[in-house]
Backbone as CSV, one residue per row, in Angstrom:
resi,resn,N_x,N_y,N_z,CA_x,CA_y,CA_z,C_x,C_y,C_z
1,MET,0.830,-1.174,0.000,0.000,0.000,0.000,0.878,1.240,0.000
2,THR,0.627,2.178,-0.870,1.396,3.414,-0.873,0.618,4.476,-0.127
3,GLU,1.368,5.298,0.575,0.736,6.350,1.346,0.585,7.591,0.497
4,SER,-0.589,8.183,0.567,-0.778,9.474,-0.078,-0.388,10.542,0.938
5,PRO,-0.031,11.735,0.464,0.297,12.803,1.418,-0.862,13.071,2.373
6,MET,-2.090,12.911,1.881,-3.250,13.145,2.724,-3.288,12.173,3.896
7,SER,-2.812,10.926,3.711,-2.884,9.944,4.784,-2.000,10.323,5.963
8,LYS,-1.099,11.251,5.772,-0.237,11.712,6.857,-0.858,12.861,7.652
9,ASN,-1.992,13.385,7.201,-2.682,14.476,7.888,-3.767,13.900,8.790
10,ILE,-3.614,14.102,10.096,-4.549,13.541,11.057,-5.298,14.672,11.757
11,LEU,-6.603,14.513,11.831,-7.455,15.494,12.487,-7.691,15.074,13.932
12,LEU,-7.303,15.934,14.869,-7.657,15.726,16.269,-9.073,16.283,16.398
13,ALA,-10.049,15.406,16.157,-11.433,15.831,15.980,-12.149,16.143,17.293
14,ARG,-11.684,15.571,18.370,-12.261,15.883,19.686,-11.120,15.876,20.688
15,PRO,-10.374,16.985,20.720,-9.194,17.042,21.580,-9.559,16.980,23.062
16,HIS,-8.677,16.396,23.816,-8.772,16.279,25.266,-7.341,16.399,25.761
17,PRO,-7.089,16.832,26.983,-5.692,16.953,27.437,-4.847,15.703,27.194
18,PHE,-5.414,14.500,27.381,-4.659,13.270,27.098,-4.270,13.204,25.625
19,ILE,-5.198,13.540,24.752,-4.939,13.490,23.307,-3.829,14.473,22.957
20,VAL,-3.918,15.653,23.492,-2.931,16.677,23.167,-1.580,16.347,23.802
21,ALA,-1.576,15.927,25.065,-0.316,15.690,25.771,0.368,14.395,25.365
22,GLU,-0.390,13.332,25.115,0.191,12.021,24.839,0.132,11.642,23.351
23,MET,-1.036,11.781,22.753,-1.240,11.311,21.385,-0.565,12.230,20.364
24,LYS,-0.631,13.529,20.573,-0.058,14.465,19.599,1.441,14.204,19.380
25,PRO,2.272,14.157,20.448,3.697,13.881,20.217,3.926,12.500,19.589
26,PHE,3.132,11.523,19.992,3.245,10.178,19.429,2.979,10.205,17.921
27,LEU,1.929,10.879,17.512,1.605,10.976,16.087,2.711,11.706,15.324
28,GLU,3.200,12.792,15.882,4.266,13.551,15.225,5.547,12.729,15.110
29,GLU,5.881,11.955,16.152,7.058,11.077,16.105,6.945,10.042,14.989
30,ASN,5.713,9.687,14.644,5.478,8.690,13.609,5.216,9.313,12.244
31,GLY,5.545,10.589,12.094,5.519,11.235,10.788,4.208,11.870,10.367
32,TYR,3.263,11.983,11.285,1.975,12.584,10.939,1.982,14.076,11.212
33,THR,1.229,14.807,10.394,0.975,16.215,10.661,-0.438,16.304,11.221
34,LEU,-0.656,17.270,12.087,-1.911,17.317,12.811,-2.659,18.618,12.594
35,ALA,-3.965,18.479,12.590,-4.857,19.635,12.619,-5.768,19.419,13.813
36,LYS,-5.928,20.431,14.637,-6.764,20.328,15.821,-8.081,21.045,15.564
37,LEU,-9.182,20.342,15.737,-10.503,20.938,15.554,-10.761,21.896,16.715
38,GLU,-10.952,23.141,16.389,-11.205,24.160,17.422,-12.692,24.376,17.648
39,ALA,-13.503,24.088,16.620,-14.960,24.243,16.702,-15.595,23.270,15.717
40,ILE,-16.711,22.712,16.089,-17.389,21.718,15.237,-17.735,22.304,13.868
41,ALA,-17.937,23.604,13.804,-18.257,24.262,12.533,-17.132,24.113,11.509
42,ASN,-15.908,23.848,11.972,-14.763,23.693,11.072,-14.614,22.275,10.523
43,MET,-15.451,21.353,10.964,-15.342,19.956,10.545,-15.434,19.812,9.023
44,ALA,-16.381,20.482,8.412,-16.588,20.335,6.963,-15.374,20.775,6.158
45,THR,-14.578,21.683,6.695,-13.371,22.149,6.017,-12.186,21.221,6.277
46,LEU,-12.017,20.790,7.525,-10.828,20.017,7.901,-10.928,18.520,7.593
47,ALA,-12.084,17.924,7.809,-12.215,16.463,7.690,-11.897,15.925,6.295
48,PRO,-12.363,16.551,5.206,-12.058,15.986,3.887,-10.570,15.979,3.529
49,LYS,-9.765,16.774,4.224,-8.328,16.842,3.974,-7.548,15.848,4.830
50,ALA,-8.243,15.143,5.725,-7.569,14.264,6.688,-7.477,12.833,6.183
51,GLY,-6.374,12.191,6.534,-6.201,10.774,6.244,-6.647,9.910,7.409
52,GLY,-7.036,10.557,8.498,-7.511,9.868,9.684,-7.957,10.889,10.706
53,ALA,-8.694,10.409,11.707,-9.173,11.286,12.770,-9.041,10.581,14.107
54,VAL,-8.793,11.375,15.147,-8.721,10.862,16.515,-9.823,11.557,17.309
55,ILE,-10.649,10.744,17.968,-11.763,11.267,18.762,-11.603,10.781,20.196
56,SER,-11.551,11.713,21.127,-11.473,11.367,22.540,-12.845,10.918,23.027
57,MET,-12.855,9.847,23.816,-14.087,9.343,24.423,-14.297,9.943,25.814
58,ALA,-13.413,10.825,26.243,-13.521,11.429,27.573,-14.818,12.221,27.694
59,LEU,-15.252,12.419,28.930,-16.484,13.173,29.159,-16.355,14.618,28.721
60,SER,-15.161,15.175,28.840,-14.974,16.573,28.475,-13.941,16.706,27.364
61,SER,-14.012,17.831,26.682,-13.104,18.118,25.584,-13.010,19.629,25.442
62,SER,-12.068,20.080,24.643,-11.956,21.518,24.396,-13.079,22.015,23.483
63,ILE,-13.806,21.086,22.865,-15.026,21.455,22.152,-16.199,20.825,22.910
64,PRO,-17.349,21.481,22.956,-18.441,21.020,23.820,-19.203,19.789,23.326
65,GLU,-19.088,19.442,22.057,-19.867,18.331,21.510,-19.361,16.983,22.028
66,SER,-20.281,16.026,22.138,-19.946,14.675,22.593,-19.189,13.919,21.506
67,ALA,-18.600,12.791,21.896,-17.906,11.941,20.920,-18.870,11.505,19.821
68,GLU,-20.115,11.203,20.187,-21.113,10.788,19.196,-21.390,11.894,18.184
69,GLU,-21.573,13.118,18.693,-21.836,14.250,17.798,-20.656,14.506,16.869
70,VAL,-19.461,14.438,17.408,-18.257,14.674,16.602,-18.141,13.598,15.529
71,PHE,-18.362,12.332,15.903,-18.277,11.246,14.935,-19.336,11.421,13.833
72,GLN,-20.545,11.779,14.198,-21.592,11.990,13.187,-21.213,13.104,12.220
73,ARG,-20.683,14.194,12.732,-20.271,15.302,11.860,-19.094,14.898,10.982
74,LEU,-18.179,14.121,11.545,-17.050,13.619,10.762,-17.568,12.778,9.598
75,ARG,-18.495,11.890,9.862,-19.044,11.028,8.810,-19.806,11.826,7.760
76,GLN,-20.460,12.912,8.146,-21.148,13.766,7.181,-20.152,14.465,6.264
77,SER,-19.027,14.866,6.829,-18.022,15.626,6.068,-17.037,14.746,5.324
78,ALA,-16.716,13.592,5.889,-15.715,12.694,5.297,-16.107,11.253,5.642
79,PRO,-17.006,10.667,4.875,-17.576,9.361,5.218,-16.588,8.198,5.286
80,THR,-15.435,8.311,4.652,-14.528,7.157,4.613,-13.252,7.323,5.436
81,VAL,-13.125,8.420,6.159,-11.913,8.662,6.950,-11.818,7.643,8.087
82,PRO,-10.685,6.931,8.204,-10.495,6.003,9.322,-10.422,6.760,10.649
83,VAL,-10.961,6.134,11.695,-11.063,6.788,12.990,-10.362,5.979,14.073
84,VAL,-9.722,6.712,14.974,-9.181,6.148,16.209,-9.932,6.825,17.349
85,PHE,-10.421,6.020,18.263,-11.011,6.538,19.491,-9.983,6.330,20.589
86,ALA,-9.953,7.241,21.561,-8.945,7.148,22.615,-9.516,7.648,23.934
87,SER,-9.015,7.051,25.006,-9.326,7.544,26.348,-8.359,6.931,27.335
88,MET,-8.594,7.189,28.595,-7.751,6.678,29.660,-8.093,5.222,29.994
89,LEU,-9.261,4.761,29.616,-9.753,3.430,29.979,-9.143,2.325,29.127
90,SER,-9.175,1.110,29.654,-8.796,-0.063,28.854,-9.889,-0.295,27.811
91,LEU,-9.578,-1.055,26.786,-10.573,-1.357,25.756,-11.785,-2.069,26.351
92,ASP,-11.568,-2.993,27.281,-12.690,-3.701,27.895,-13.671,-2.740,28.555
93,LYS,-13.144,-1.726,29.214,-14.020,-0.753,29.883,-14.616,0.244,28.903
94,ALA,-13.927,0.523,27.819,-14.409,1.488,26.830,-15.379,0.865,25.821
95,ARG,-15.317,-0.458,25.651,-16.128,-1.134,24.636,-17.617,-0.801,24.710
96,PRO,-18.268,-0.814,25.889,-19.698,-0.481,25.912,-19.999,0.911,25.350
97,GLY,-19.139,1.875,25.646,-19.327,3.222,25.099,-19.156,3.258,23.590
98,LEU,-18.187,2.503,23.074,-17.979,2.428,21.626,-19.157,1.722,20.948
99,GLU,-19.661,0.674,21.564,-20.828,-0.029,21.011,-22.055,0.876,21.008
100,ARG,-22.236,1.646,22.079,-23.355,2.593,22.152,-23.214,3.659,21.064
101,LEU,-21.994,4.193,20.894,-21.749,5.198,19.860,-22.078,4.622,18.479
102,ALA,-21.626,3.419,18.209,-21.902,2.786,16.913,-23.400,2.637,16.700
103,ALA,-24.109,2.185,17.725,-25.555,2.002,17.600,-26.264,3.340,17.369
104,LEU,-25.882,4.354,18.109,-26.499,5.680,17.951,-26.258,6.246,16.551
105,CYS,-25.115,5.902,15.967,-24.751,6.422,14.648,-25.105,5.443,13.523
106,SER,-25.806,4.359,13.867,-26.232,3.342,12.884,-25.053,2.765,12.100
107,VAL,-23.974,2.456,12.812,-22.783,1.872,12.204,-22.611,0.462,12.761
108,LYS,-22.434,-0.501,11.878,-22.100,-1.853,12.313,-20.580,-1.895,12.406
109,ALA,-20.072,-1.554,13.575,-18.636,-1.337,13.752,-17.906,-2.600,14.159
110,SER,-16.674,-2.682,13.679,-15.708,-3.668,14.149,-14.811,-2.914,15.122
111,ILE,-14.868,-3.271,16.409,-14.107,-2.570,17.438,-12.831,-3.349,17.718
112,ALA,-11.706,-2.666,17.614,-10.421,-3.338,17.786,-9.448,-2.466,18.558
113,GLY,-8.560,-3.127,19.275,-7.475,-2.456,19.976,-6.158,-3.057,19.529
114,ILE,-5.085,-2.710,20.206,-3.783,-3.184,19.741,-3.585,-4.673,19.963
115,ASP,-4.391,-5.283,20.815,-4.272,-6.727,21.017,-4.830,-7.517,19.838
116,ASN,-5.485,-6.824,18.894,-6.026,-7.455,17.688,-5.115,-7.257,16.485
117,GLU,-3.868,-6.903,16.692,-2.978,-6.499,15.604,-3.004,-7.449,14.414
118,GLY,-2.875,-8.729,14.642,-2.780,-9.661,13.525,-4.100,-10.193,13.024
119,THR,-5.198,-9.864,13.697,-6.467,-10.489,13.346,-7.452,-9.587,12.628
120,VAL,-7.213,-8.304,12.602,-8.181,-7.401,11.993,-7.813,-7.131,10.540
121,SER,-8.679,-7.545,9.658,-8.431,-7.321,8.226,-9.065,-6.017,7.751
122,GLN,-9.760,-5.356,8.631,-10.478,-4.142,8.238,-9.732,-2.852,8.555
123,TRP,-8.432,-2.931,8.840,-7.702,-1.698,9.134,-7.925,-0.706,7.998
124,GLY,-8.171,0.532,8.356,-8.352,1.590,7.372,-9.773,1.766,6.895
125,ARG,-10.658,0.889,7.297,-12.053,0.998,6.863,-12.824,1.948,7.771
126,PRO,-13.817,2.653,7.215,-14.566,3.607,8.036,-15.408,2.956,9.137
127,ASP,-15.708,1.663,9.012,-16.509,1.006,10.050,-15.639,0.260,11.073
128,THR,-14.333,0.443,11.006,-13.440,-0.116,12.011,-13.156,0.965,13.047
129,PHE,-13.562,0.702,14.272,-13.304,1.619,15.377,-12.038,1.131,16.072
130,LEU,-10.920,1.748,15.759,-9.655,1.420,16.406,-9.599,2.199,17.710
131,TYR,-9.222,1.524,18.779,-9.216,2.148,20.099,-7.834,2.059,20.740
132,PHE,-7.384,3.191,21.291,-6.140,3.248,22.040,-6.425,3.778,23.433
133,SER,-5.778,3.190,24.422,-5.850,3.712,25.791,-4.539,4.419,26.106
134,LYS,-4.524,5.107,27.215,-3.298,5.786,27.625,-2.150,4.788,27.778
135,ASP,-2.440,3.599,28.306,-1.396,2.583,28.483,-0.782,2.136,27.155
136,ASP,-1.547,2.203,26.083,-1.024,1.805,24.772,0.095,2.743,24.315
137,LEU,0.129,3.938,24.862,1.194,4.883,24.528,2.260,4.952,25.608
138,ALA,1.893,4.618,26.851,2.825,4.761,27.974,3.769,3.573,28.130
139,ILE,3.332,2.385,27.751,4.147,1.181,27.909,4.919,0.960,26.608
140,PRO,6.266,0.980,26.645,7.065,0.930,25.409,6.702,-0.204,24.442
141,ALA,6.495,-1.414,24.915,6.167,-2.523,24.006,4.824,-2.281,23.323
142,ARG,3.859,-1.770,24.062,2.531,-1.488,23.496,2.610,-0.284,22.540
143,ARG,3.472,0.660,22.854,3.638,1.847,22.012,4.133,1.446,20.612
144,ALA,5.053,0.505,20.550,5.575,0.043,19.258,4.478,-0.643,18.436
145,ILE,3.666,-1.460,19.093,2.547,-2.123,18.400,1.547,-1.072,17.928
146,THR,1.269,-0.095,18.781,0.339,0.983,18.435,0.807,1.711,17.178
147,ALA,2.086,1.983,17.083,2.636,2.673,15.908,2.427,1.844,14.641
148,ARG,2.657,0.540,14.716,2.466,-0.333,13.537,0.997,-0.359,13.097
149,ILE,0.113,-0.516,14.067,-1.319,-0.577,13.731,-1.795,0.750,13.168
150,LEU,-1.363,1.829,13.779,-1.769,3.145,13.316,-1.380,3.359,11.862
151,LYS,-0.174,2.932,11.509,0.275,3.078,10.117,-0.629,2.286,9.178
152,ARG,-0.990,1.081,9.572,-1.879,0.267,8.736,-3.279,0.853,8.662
153,HIS,-3.744,1.434,9.756,-5.102,1.973,9.790,-5.215,3.279,8.998
154,PHE,-4.185,4.124,9.082,-4.248,5.428,8.433,-3.636,5.466,7.045
155,THR,-3.102,4.370,6.529,-2.521,4.353,5.183,-3.607,4.032,4.177
156,LYS,-3.691,4.902,3.191,-4.706,4.683,2.142,-4.042,4.246,0.873
């Protein structure tokens, strides 16, 4: 698979301090350029230029809209952009929220984390909800796996 320049542009679609403090440097270290959504009104301009998006599942964000609202707007503006969801929780604890989000948005989602590295054939698809926790970036062995999966998920 060859990477297009667009696949290196990642939209921080629902920033949260964890996303900015942990995920942003991680993405930059892996060669991605970032755009941070400052207001939901900017989604239609930024999303079509992105090769991927990161949405925080945290209760609060620097933008007031929920993860569900942000995901719906992302899909309206860029229906095929691959998405990563992130929070402080483990995937097991975050899964019910991701399943609820998928149901609310009428998406039959495949939910995967870094422990699914070799088993998910849907990397890069819009219905694959890739999930990262803070530990996936903090623990060196998990961080390396996260980088590999991210490249596969965001490469078009």
